[in-house]
Structures are given as C-alpha cells and as structure tokens.
Backbone as CSV, one residue per row, in Angstrom:
resi,resn,N_x,N_y,N_z,CA_x,CA_y,CA_z,C_x,C_y,C_z
1,UNK,-65.164,-0.866,-13.803,-63.799,-0.674,-14.336,-63.482,0.855,-14.102
2,UNK,-62.070,1.107,-13.855,-61.647,2.610,-13.894,-60.715,2.938,-14.796
3,UNK,-60.810,3.799,-15.626,-59.868,4.267,-16.748,-59.199,5.425,-16.345
4,UNK,-58.065,5.992,-17.070,-57.232,6.924,-16.646,-56.475,7.342,-18.171
5,UNK,-55.916,8.628,-18.162,-55.348,8.713,-19.332,-53.924,9.226,-18.946
6,UNK,-52.799,9.081,-19.944,-51.281,9.595,-19.710,-51.466,10.919,-20.117
7,UNK,-50.257,11.674,-19.502,-50.190,13.108,-20.144,-49.766,13.112,-21.458
8,UNK,-50.300,14.116,-22.077,-50.011,14.519,-23.400,-48.677,14.650,-23.928
9,UNK,-47.739,13.959,-23.493,-46.231,14.276,-23.806,-45.526,12.890,-23.795
10,UNK,-44.425,12.840,-24.391,-43.406,11.793,-24.216,-42.440,11.901,-23.336
11,UNK,-41.895,10.715,-22.873,-40.877,10.946,-21.856,-39.583,11.296,-22.235
12,UNK,-39.431,11.285,-23.805,-37.895,11.665,-24.033,-37.052,10.378,-23.804
13,UNK,-37.397,9.308,-23.562,-36.599,8.161,-23.551,-36.439,7.469,-24.932
14,UNK,-35.720,6.182,-24.781,-35.848,5.504,-26.007,-37.078,5.045,-26.679
15,UNK,-37.271,5.376,-27.956,-38.571,5.507,-28.561,-38.532,3.783,-29.146
16,UNK,-39.455,3.106,-28.506,-39.687,1.666,-29.323,-38.528,0.753,-29.171
17,UNK,-38.939,-0.474,-29.273,-38.105,-1.537,-29.642,-37.759,-2.199,-28.531
18,UNK,-38.168,-2.005,-27.186,-37.679,-2.553,-25.796,-38.722,-3.323,-25.191
19,UNK,-38.498,-4.461,-24.680,-39.451,-5.316,-23.953,-39.536,-4.934,-22.628
20,UNK,-40.775,-4.614,-22.095,-41.032,-4.443,-20.702,-41.685,-5.704,-20.058
21,UNK,-41.336,-6.076,-18.968,-42.309,-6.804,-17.911,-42.472,-6.001,-16.724
22,UNK,-43.734,-5.907,-16.419,-44.286,-5.079,-15.274,-45.222,-5.677,-14.458
23,UNK,-45.085,-5.759,-13.107,-46.025,-6.405,-12.221,-46.896,-5.211,-11.476
24,UNK,-47.892,-5.479,-10.945,-48.933,-4.505,-10.541,-49.989,-5.162,-9.488
25,UNK,-50.576,-4.068,-8.817,-51.384,-4.633,-8.043,-51.359,-5.406,-6.816
26,UNK,-52.332,-5.619,-5.963,-51.948,-6.801,-4.618,-52.056,-7.997,-5.156
27,UNK,-51.584,-8.922,-4.226,-51.881,-10.377,-4.303,-52.954,-10.843,-3.199
28,UNK,-53.539,-11.911,-3.465,-54.529,-12.393,-2.314,-53.884,-13.803,-1.954
29,UNK,-54.037,-13.972,-0.615,-53.702,-15.220,-0.162,-54.738,-15.911,0.802
30,UNK,-55.370,-17.035,0.192,-56.541,-17.306,0.859,-56.433,-17.909,2.192
31,UNK,-57.468,-17.874,3.025,-57.535,-18.363,4.402,-58.389,-19.637,4.584
32,UNK,-59.736,-19.104,3.568,-60.681,-20.108,3.562,-61.598,-19.827,2.034
33,UNK,-62.403,-20.653,1.860,-63.216,-20.187,0.503,-63.630,-18.800,0.379
34,UNK,-63.857,-17.957,1.536,-64.453,-16.716,1.425,-63.482,-15.585,1.706
35,UNK,-62.291,-15.964,2.618,-61.553,-14.881,3.074,-60.062,-14.978,2.609
36,UNK,-59.374,-13.918,2.441,-58.154,-13.931,2.041,-57.366,-12.828,2.742
37,UNK,-55.875,-13.034,2.870,-55.057,-11.742,3.153,-54.566,-11.016,1.858
38,UNK,-54.693,-9.699,2.107,-54.389,-8.705,0.801,-53.779,-7.492,1.525
39,UNK,-53.718,-6.407,0.723,-53.370,-5.094,1.072,-53.937,-4.076,0.391
40,UNK,-53.670,-2.889,0.842,-54.145,-1.665,0.194,-53.808,-1.197,-1.384
41,UNK,-53.088,-1.942,-1.857,-52.480,-1.805,-3.487,-53.791,-1.579,-4.209
42,UNK,-53.968,-0.572,-5.005,-55.023,-0.581,-6.187,-54.386,-0.851,-7.581
43,UNK,-53.238,-0.760,-7.499,-52.382,-1.228,-9.112,-52.448,0.002,-9.995
44,UNK,-53.051,0.997,-9.394,-52.794,2.316,-10.409,-51.119,2.827,-10.832
45,UNK,-50.342,2.502,-9.808,-48.811,3.008,-10.530,-48.389,1.832,-11.453
46,UNK,-48.697,0.712,-11.146,-48.038,-0.522,-12.138,-48.888,-0.232,-13.470
47,UNK,-50.384,-0.172,-13.483,-50.801,0.046,-14.833,-50.274,1.375,-15.423
48,UNK,-50.079,2.416,-14.816,-49.683,3.687,-15.317,-48.266,3.714,-15.851
49,UNK,-47.460,2.837,-15.352,-46.063,2.100,-15.935,-46.262,1.548,-17.322
50,UNK,-47.235,0.564,-17.125,-47.466,-0.236,-18.425,-47.989,0.709,-19.405
51,UNK,-48.795,1.309,-19.314,-49.464,2.636,-20.160,-48.251,3.376,-20.749
52,UNK,-47.395,4.160,-19.810,-46.415,4.855,-20.097,-45.334,4.072,-21.165
53,UNK,-45.030,2.712,-21.015,-43.913,2.080,-21.755,-44.847,2.060,-22.963
54,UNK,-45.878,1.482,-23.272,-46.621,1.377,-24.291,-46.664,2.383,-25.066
55,UNK,-47.108,3.599,-24.463,-47.071,4.884,-25.061,-45.804,5.156,-25.854
56,UNK,-44.788,4.682,-25.411,-43.286,5.072,-25.773,-43.078,3.974,-27.113
57,UNK,-43.923,3.288,-27.321,-43.995,2.139,-28.322,-43.086,0.889,-28.055
58,UNK,-42.952,0.758,-26.901,-42.257,-0.659,-26.351,-43.400,-1.870,-26.131
59,UNK,-43.005,-2.914,-26.342,-43.609,-4.203,-26.097,-43.766,-4.242,-24.505
60,UNK,-45.053,-4.385,-24.195,-45.173,-4.696,-22.689,-46.092,-5.619,-22.273
61,UNK,-45.643,-6.523,-21.481,-46.472,-7.355,-20.706,-46.675,-7.123,-19.250
62,UNK,-47.818,-7.112,-18.682,-48.413,-6.666,-17.632,-48.995,-7.826,-16.657
63,UNK,-48.252,-8.066,-15.677,-48.849,-9.232,-14.701,-49.446,-8.709,-13.498
64,UNK,-50.565,-8.644,-13.297,-51.312,-7.917,-12.380,-52.219,-8.998,-11.271
65,UNK,-52.245,-8.494,-10.144,-53.148,-9.234,-9.217,-54.574,-8.633,-9.361
66,UNK,-55.458,-8.876,-8.540,-56.812,-8.339,-8.701,-56.937,-6.935,-8.564
67,UNK,-57.552,-5.934,-9.495,-57.778,-4.719,-9.687,-59.037,-4.450,-10.245
68,UNK,-59.489,-3.066,-10.215,-60.646,-2.555,-10.855,-60.363,-1.864,-11.946
69,UNK,-59.129,-1.844,-12.496,-58.399,-0.916,-13.358,-58.708,-1.509,-14.835
70,UNK,-58.715,-0.707,-15.920,-58.912,-1.174,-17.187,-57.511,-1.253,-17.650
71,UNK,-57.271,-2.411,-18.549,-55.804,-2.848,-19.012,-55.577,-1.766,-20.171
72,UNK,-54.283,-0.944,-19.972,-53.911,-0.159,-21.152,-54.056,-0.732,-22.354
73,UNK,-54.352,-0.064,-23.426,-54.546,-0.400,-24.481,-53.082,-0.978,-25.388
74,UNK,-52.978,-2.116,-25.864,-52.005,-2.430,-26.593,-51.131,-3.108,-25.752
75,UNK,-51.387,-3.533,-24.406,-50.417,-4.187,-23.307,-51.003,-5.762,-23.360
76,UNK,-49.905,-6.617,-23.381,-50.263,-8.042,-22.947,-50.512,-8.037,-21.372
77,UNK,-51.608,-8.821,-21.309,-52.111,-8.805,-19.831,-52.235,-10.434,-19.371
78,UNK,-51.723,-10.422,-18.173,-51.821,-11.693,-17.396,-52.301,-11.541,-16.096
79,UNK,-53.511,-12.139,-15.606,-54.111,-11.969,-14.473,-53.664,-12.982,-13.483
80,UNK,-53.251,-12.666,-12.235,-52.728,-13.713,-11.453,-53.533,-13.485,-9.901
81,UNK,-53.335,-14.109,-8.937,-54.150,-13.738,-7.650,-53.129,-14.039,-6.623
82,UNK,-52.327,-15.033,-6.650,-51.455,-15.304,-5.276,-50.061,-14.873,-5.683
83,UNK,-49.127,-14.893,-4.415,-47.688,-14.421,-4.844,-47.123,-15.716,-5.646
84,UNK,-47.566,-16.871,-5.240,-46.920,-17.895,-6.042,-47.190,-17.864,-7.526
85,UNK,-48.360,-17.568,-7.779,-48.726,-17.377,-9.243,-47.859,-16.336,-9.698
86,UNK,-47.840,-15.224,-9.054,-47.091,-13.993,-9.668,-45.787,-14.543,-9.848
87,UNK,-44.877,-15.373,-8.885,-43.669,-15.709,-9.017,-43.070,-16.525,-10.232
88,UNK,-44.330,-17.872,-10.334,-44.174,-18.500,-11.420,-44.352,-17.705,-12.939
89,UNK,-45.441,-17.005,-12.935,-45.469,-15.975,-14.279,-44.319,-15.332,-14.649
90,UNK,-43.860,-14.637,-13.624,-42.423,-13.723,-13.909,-41.389,-14.558,-14.367
91,UNK,-41.176,-15.626,-13.718,-40.238,-16.552,-13.892,-40.121,-17.137,-15.250
92,UNK,-41.481,-17.370,-15.835,-41.791,-17.956,-16.966,-41.581,-17.048,-18.172
93,UNK,-41.811,-15.694,-17.893,-41.725,-14.777,-18.932,-40.627,-13.751,-19.067
94,UNK,-39.424,-14.029,-18.321,-38.568,-13.093,-18.368,-37.533,-13.277,-19.657
95,UNK,-37.604,-14.323,-20.453,-36.661,-14.206,-21.521,-36.812,-13.328,-22.385
96,UNK,-35.637,-12.600,-22.697,-35.912,-11.542,-23.705,-36.098,-10.117,-23.363
97,UNK,-36.557,-10.021,-21.780,-36.967,-8.672,-21.382,-35.890,-7.634,-21.077
98,UNK,-36.048,-6.607,-21.674,-34.782,-5.681,-21.581,-35.077,-4.797,-20.007
99,UNK,-36.465,-4.641,-19.702,-36.847,-3.811,-18.453,-37.546,-4.481,-17.700
100,UNK,-37.340,-4.962,-16.625,-38.431,-5.545,-15.566,-38.694,-4.483,-14.520
101,UNK,-39.901,-3.954,-14.349,-40.312,-3.121,-13.080,-41.261,-3.920,-12.220
102,UNK,-40.742,-4.256,-11.137,-41.854,-4.954,-10.326,-42.474,-4.013,-9.171
103,UNK,-43.503,-3.648,-9.663,-44.311,-2.743,-8.779,-45.435,-3.245,-7.960
104,UNK,-45.877,-4.608,-8.237,-46.695,-5.188,-7.332,-46.436,-5.225,-5.905
105,UNK,-47.734,-4.864,-5.296,-47.364,-5.193,-3.645,-47.809,-6.591,-3.372
106,UNK,-46.708,-7.322,-3.619,-47.061,-8.778,-3.182,-46.901,-9.271,-1.703
107,UNK,-47.933,-9.991,-1.216,-47.674,-10.330,0.045,-46.730,-10.983,0.674
108,UNK,-46.142,-10.639,1.881,-45.147,-11.139,2.313,-45.325,-12.671,2.986
109,UNK,-46.596,-12.918,3.568,-46.711,-14.068,4.163,-48.143,-14.607,3.588
110,UNK,-48.564,-16.191,3.717,-49.752,-16.672,3.281,-49.807,-17.581,4.338
111,UNK,-51.119,-18.012,4.671,-51.440,-19.180,5.557,-50.638,-20.467,5.153
112,UNK,-50.364,-21.072,6.133,-49.577,-22.374,5.972,-50.677,-23.363,5.524
113,UNK,-51.959,-23.316,5.963,-53.002,-24.207,5.180,-54.227,-23.403,5.112
114,UNK,-54.787,-23.771,4.344,-56.285,-22.904,3.855,-57.551,-23.861,4.318
115,UNK,-58.368,-23.460,4.989,-59.417,-24.316,5.151,-60.114,-24.505,4.199
116,UNK,-60.850,-25.998,4.148,-61.585,-26.385,3.021,-62.937,-25.713,3.111
117,UNK,-63.304,-25.362,4.441,-64.854,-24.663,4.597,-64.782,-23.293,5.341
118,UNK,-65.539,-22.569,5.229,-65.263,-21.325,5.968,-65.436,-21.454,7.284
119,UNK,-64.217,-20.805,7.784,-63.647,-20.602,9.275,-65.079,-20.138,9.967
120,UNK,-65.584,-20.588,10.958,-66.705,-20.373,11.533,-66.254,-19.288,12.934
121,UNK,-67.249,-18.307,13.080,-66.838,-17.402,14.240,-67.083,-17.996,15.458
122,UNK,-66.196,-17.841,16.332,-66.307,-18.615,17.850,-65.532,-17.554,18.745
123,UNK,-65.970,-17.981,20.145,-65.495,-17.042,21.282,-63.745,-17.233,21.486
124,UNK,-63.489,-15.947,21.744,-61.732,-15.980,22.013,-61.011,-15.751,20.582
125,UNK,-59.778,-15.992,20.719,-58.968,-15.633,19.565,-58.925,-16.731,18.467
126,UNK,-58.691,-16.397,17.510,-58.233,-16.965,16.322,-56.727,-17.043,15.889
127,UNK,-55.990,-17.922,15.812,-54.453,-17.716,15.729,-54.185,-18.374,14.352
128,UNK,-53.500,-17.721,13.438,-53.319,-18.149,11.857,-51.743,-18.290,12.025
129,UNK,-51.117,-19.377,11.374,-49.840,-19.660,11.158,-49.429,-19.274,9.858
130,UNK,-48.653,-18.499,9.582,-48.330,-17.927,8.499,-46.754,-18.504,7.891
131,UNK,-46.535,-18.376,6.626,-45.258,-18.731,6.135,-44.873,-17.735,5.077
132,UNK,-43.550,-17.620,4.744,-43.139,-16.577,3.972,-43.583,-17.065,2.257
133,UNK,-43.988,-15.771,1.628,-44.033,-16.256,0.107,-42.885,-16.234,-0.608
134,UNK,-42.774,-16.546,-1.903,-41.585,-16.594,-2.739,-41.247,-14.817,-2.862
135,UNK,-39.719,-14.662,-2.488,-39.312,-13.286,-2.942,-39.143,-12.896,-4.485
136,UNK,-40.010,-12.476,-5.090,-39.957,-12.347,-6.579,-38.777,-11.376,-6.888
137,UNK,-38.499,-10.137,-6.527,-37.590,-9.317,-6.716,-36.243,-9.724,-6.169
138,UNK,-36.067,-10.613,-5.078,-34.950,-11.045,-4.787,-34.361,-12.259,-5.487
139,UNK,-35.292,-12.658,-6.350,-35.223,-14.057,-7.146,-34.766,-13.720,-8.369
140,UNK,-34.738,-12.445,-8.954,-34.833,-11.951,-10.517,-33.140,-12.208,-10.548
141,UNK,-32.232,-11.984,-9.936,-30.916,-11.941,-10.314,-30.479,-13.447,-9.874
142,UNK,-30.758,-13.797,-8.477,-30.098,-15.035,-7.876,-30.561,-16.410,-8.367
143,UNK,-31.864,-16.229,-8.716,-32.553,-17.674,-8.961,-32.842,-17.511,-10.599
144,UNK,-33.451,-16.543,-10.907,-34.054,-16.591,-12.602,-32.827,-16.168,-13.365
145,UNK,-31.619,-15.664,-12.823,-30.517,-15.017,-13.900,-30.909,-13.908,-14.659
146,UNK,-31.642,-13.145,-14.281,-32.217,-11.819,-15.120,-30.956,-11.076,-15.448
147,UNK,-30.637,-10.613,-16.648,-29.564,-9.783,-17.062,-29.984,-8.234,-17.424
148,UNK,-31.270,-8.167,-17.381,-31.710,-6.859,-18.294,-31.802,-5.609,-16.859
149,UNK,-32.236,-4.741,-17.000,-32.441,-3.397,-16.090,-33.593,-3.994,-15.132
150,UNK,-33.427,-3.891,-13.786,-34.238,-4.281,-12.837,-34.876,-2.962,-11.889
151,UNK,-35.998,-2.836,-11.980,-36.471,-1.667,-11.021,-37.419,-2.285,-10.022
152,UNK,-37.217,-1.979,-8.733,-38.024,-2.354,-7.756,-38.788,-1.110,-7.049
153,UNK,-39.554,-1.460,-6.135,-40.318,-0.395,-5.443,-40.193,-0.736,-3.831
154,UNK,-40.008,0.531,-3.157,-39.796,0.308,-1.622,-40.824,1.428,-0.935
155,UNK,-41.806,0.765,-0.456,-42.897,1.552,0.364,-42.265,1.724,1.817
156,UNK,-41.962,2.743,2.278,-41.343,3.093,3.730,-42.023,4.218,4.245
157,UNK,-41.746,3.870,5.580,-42.285,5.002,6.589,-41.512,5.672,7.431
158,UNK,-39.990,5.454,7.563,-38.918,6.062,7.916,-37.961,5.863,7.253
159,UNK,-36.565,6.861,7.320,-35.277,6.520,6.690,-35.523,6.301,5.223
160,UNK,-36.264,7.139,4.584,-36.677,6.538,3.088,-35.519,6.054,2.323
161,UNK,-34.397,6.817,2.099,-33.256,6.786,1.216,-32.405,5.636,1.592
162,UNK,-32.166,5.575,3.055,-31.124,4.622,3.380,-31.911,3.214,3.307
163,UNK,-33.144,3.133,3.585,-33.808,1.849,3.432,-33.871,1.506,2.101
164,UNK,-34.100,2.260,0.903,-34.258,1.948,-0.294,-33.180,1.552,-0.939
165,UNK,-31.907,2.298,-0.691,-30.321,2.008,-1.005,-30.009,0.469,-0.238
166,UNK,-30.236,0.288,0.774,-30.219,-1.263,1.357,-30.687,-2.037,0.433
167,UNK,-32.046,-1.864,0.081,-32.838,-2.604,-0.629,-32.280,-2.993,-2.054
168,UNK,-31.912,-2.020,-2.727,-31.261,-2.005,-3.993,-30.084,-2.777,-4.061
169,UNK,-29.197,-2.619,-3.120,-28.063,-3.776,-2.960,-28.359,-4.969,-2.658
170,UNK,-29.386,-5.176,-1.765,-29.804,-6.430,-1.250,-30.294,-7.454,-2.337
171,UNK,-30.966,-6.832,-3.261,-32.096,-7.403,-4.127,-31.198,-7.348,-5.710
172,UNK,-30.305,-6.723,-5.704,-29.480,-6.760,-6.947,-30.321,-5.584,-8.187
173,UNK,-30.850,-4.769,-7.520,-31.505,-3.807,-8.509,-30.645,-2.728,-9.013
174,UNK,-31.022,-2.098,-10.182,-30.516,-1.200,-10.767,-31.030,0.284,-10.430
175,UNK,-32.589,0.086,-9.855,-33.094,1.379,-9.653,-34.247,0.871,-8.504
176,UNK,-34.514,1.778,-7.434,-35.439,1.512,-6.547,-36.297,2.767,-6.595
177,UNK,-37.631,2.780,-6.694,-38.675,3.713,-6.613,-39.106,3.823,-5.105
178,UNK,-38.584,4.780,-4.469,-39.021,4.845,-3.030,-40.195,5.818,-2.705
179,UNK,-41.243,5.558,-1.706,-41.963,6.520,-1.552,-42.632,6.258,0.142
180,UNK,-42.919,7.471,0.819,-43.174,7.230,2.102,-44.625,7.342,2.234
181,UNK,-45.091,5.947,2.611,-46.473,5.605,2.819,-47.351,5.914,4.025
182,UNK,-46.360,6.876,5.023,-47.163,7.199,6.079,-47.604,8.505,5.819
183,UNK,-47.349,9.312,4.746,-47.899,10.589,4.327,-49.225,10.413,3.881
184,UNK,-50.182,11.411,4.370,-51.524,11.442,3.843,-51.526,11.988,2.238
185,UNK,-52.391,11.209,1.639,-52.923,11.851,0.325,-51.842,11.399,-0.813
186,UNK,-50.846,10.595,-0.471,-50.014,9.900,-1.635,-50.048,8.380,-1.400
187,UNK,-49.483,7.626,-2.422,-49.356,6.223,-2.158,-50.437,5.533,-2.592
188,UNK,-50.550,4.334,-1.481,-51.769,3.584,-1.627,-53.219,4.309,-1.768
189,UNK,-54.090,3.772,-2.988,-55.395,4.392,-3.025,-55.310,5.700,-3.523
190,UNK,-54.193,6.493,-3.920,-54.154,7.945,-4.276,-54.048,8.040,-5.650
191,UNK,-54.374,9.089,-6.154,-54.206,9.437,-7.703,-52.708,10.153,-7.791
192,UNK,-52.115,10.472,-6.897,-50.878,11.072,-6.979,-49.840,10.289,-6.033
193,UNK,-48.622,10.763,-6.260,-47.512,10.096,-5.285,-46.397,10.893,-5.349
194,UNK,-45.447,10.920,-4.539,-44.167,11.495,-4.389,-42.966,10.480,-4.257
195,UNK,-42.199,10.394,-5.045,-41.028,9.305,-4.939,-39.761,9.925,-5.141
196,UNK,-38.898,9.027,-4.783,-37.398,9.219,-4.745,-36.831,8.139,-5.663
197,UNK,-35.976,8.370,-6.793,-35.389,7.413,-7.612,-33.932,7.041,-7.153
198,UNK,-34.024,5.804,-6.677,-32.494,5.743,-6.078,-31.809,4.630,-7.056
199,UNK,-30.501,4.958,-7.457,-29.712,4.041,-7.904,-28.274,4.115,-7.302
200,UNK,-27.195,3.297,-7.815,-26.196,3.078,-7.084,-25.400,4.396,-6.557
201,UNK,-25.388,5.544,-7.421,-24.656,6.499,-7.301,-25.337,7.770,-6.951
202,UNK,-26.863,7.589,-7.005,-27.613,9.045,-6.875,-28.896,8.719,-6.206
203,UNK,-29.585,9.843,-5.500,-31.079,9.798,-5.379,-31.837,10.933,-5.705
204,UNK,-32.638,10.872,-6.688,-33.354,12.010,-7.107,-34.731,12.017,-6.927
205,UNK,-35.452,13.203,-6.227,-36.467,13.285,-5.683,-37.396,13.740,-6.930
206,UNK,-38.704,13.199,-7.085,-39.632,13.864,-8.227,-40.964,14.297,-7.221
207,UNK,-41.224,15.459,-7.784,-42.253,16.172,-6.998,-43.782,15.494,-6.990
208,UNK,-44.481,15.824,-6.029,-45.801,15.203,-6.090,-46.486,15.418,-7.326
209,UNK,-46.896,14.464,-8.077,-47.679,14.699,-9.240,-48.613,13.311,-9.570
210,UNK,-49.283,13.281,-10.548,-50.222,12.263,-10.700,-49.275,10.930,-11.125
211,UNK,-49.790,9.683,-10.790,-49.005,8.689,-11.000,-48.713,8.312,-12.516
212,UNK,-49.633,8.788,-13.257,-49.461,8.736,-14.854,-48.124,9.538,-15.215
213,UNK,-48.026,10.991,-14.783,-46.946,11.577,-15.058,-45.636,11.149,-14.436
214,UNK,-45.678,10.537,-13.207,-44.553,9.937,-12.475,-44.063,8.653,-13.504
215,UNK,-45.240,7.824,-13.909,-44.805,6.613,-14.647,-43.861,7.017,-15.691
216,UNK,-44.238,8.173,-16.367,-43.333,8.609,-17.655,-42.024,8.789,-17.363
217,UNK,-41.717,9.546,-15.995,-40.453,9.671,-15.582,-39.743,8.609,-15.119
218,UNK,-40.218,7.492,-14.555,-39.612,6.363,-14.183,-39.252,5.315,-15.255
219,UNK,-40.256,5.422,-16.383,-39.854,4.543,-17.531,-38.642,5.469,-18.220
220,UNK,-38.599,6.597,-18.259,-37.462,7.322,-18.865,-36.150,7.073,-18.126
221,UNK,-36.131,7.043,-16.751,-34.954,6.525,-16.069,-34.582,5.232,-16.277
222,UNK,-35.552,4.256,-16.288,-35.277,3.080,-16.547,-34.613,2.777,-17.803
223,UNK,-34.898,3.202,-18.876,-34.538,3.064,-20.171,-33.056,3.860,-20.304
224,UNK,-32.687,4.924,-19.598,-31.406,5.505,-19.410,-30.360,4.448,-18.812
225,UNK,-30.778,3.472,-18.090,-29.933,2.475,-17.486,-29.625,1.291,-18.426
226,UNK,-30.132,1.450,-19.625,-29.754,0.175,-20.491,-28.438,0.826,-21.199
227,UNK,-27.577,-0.451,-21.490,-26.496,-0.340,-21.992,-26.354,0.477,-23.272
C-alpha cells in the first residue's frame, strides 16, 4: 500500500461541518474470470481530495475503485469495482451531502456479456461487443435530484477550457477540474498535476503542484460555491 501526506497548511475554506462524497480510482469491467477493461487512474487525486476535506474537519465518504493507496485517516471508505457498483453506491449515499466531487475515472464501456470461462487465445481477431456504462456525473442532477455543490473532472487532450465548459453545462456541474492528459509528467500515474478550475463565469489555472496541494485548493473552491 502507498501512503502520502497533506501539506502542513489549511485551505482557508469553511472549517468543519460539511458532508463530502468523493469518488476515486478506476473501475474494472470483466471480460472473463481473469481479464477486465480498465484505465490508468491510480486514485491518488481522489484520495488526496478525501484527505484534504477531512483535514479541514469535514465528514467524508470515499467511494473507490481498486487502488494500492492507503485510505486517509478518519474517512468513511467504500470499495467498489465496476461502474454499475459505483453508480448504485453514489445514488444510495447522496442524501444530506453538501459537496460531491466525482474524481473517479469510470469506464465508459463494458462488455455486453462476460465469458463464464477464460477466453482462449486463437488465430485471428477477437471482436468484443461493448455497451455504455451508467453516466454517474450526468445522473446527479437529472436522475438522483442532487442539490448540493457538484464538482466533476475532465481529462482532455485538446481545447481544454472549451471542452470542460461544455461538460460543465451538459452535466449540470458547479465546477469542472480540467487537466491536459497529453502532457508528460502530470495526470494519470503522476504525483503532480496542473489543472484549470472551470465555473460558470470564470476559468482559473492552478500551477503544477503535488496532487495533495491541488486537492486543498479544489476543496477550498468547492466550499466557496456553497450558498
């Protein structure tokens, strides 16, 4: 397991009393008993966010796909594996949440059917039929009726602000945390990141820093959006 430490500072946001729901890590979609579809997310950003919110004295529930990270102290933790499990868990735990930060890299597609036994290697191509997984972020307002502050993430490779702002409007978010995953040394698998915070009326770039430092800033900005 991997551990990490938050910066020795507070974010300057609201101290204590709020309830956070945070998702983190990748999801896994089974192909057969030994193989699955997943992505490069390590969960570090989501775990840093959970640790930052707890550091400020807030109640935090962290819903995570498979990672090798230690759960931040004092955080309520729920382990899931698939996109459907994460969707169901988020839906069931939303009541009374003040801030929801959906940081998990949820698989967009899953196999239509899962083989009962290991798929054997054969000559030629293997064709997989995939279907869409539930849209957790897009369901928060339209299906779950969530009324609190909603923060989503956008991993882009071009037109960062434009694509993130479109996602903000389409998903009904209050803020999108956008980063350029095409740049080396930041994003998936890195200890550092460089992000832009997109709200309805502004775009604020944060410098390249540790994910723990950025988490403190993101939590601070999310809290500032509370009424």
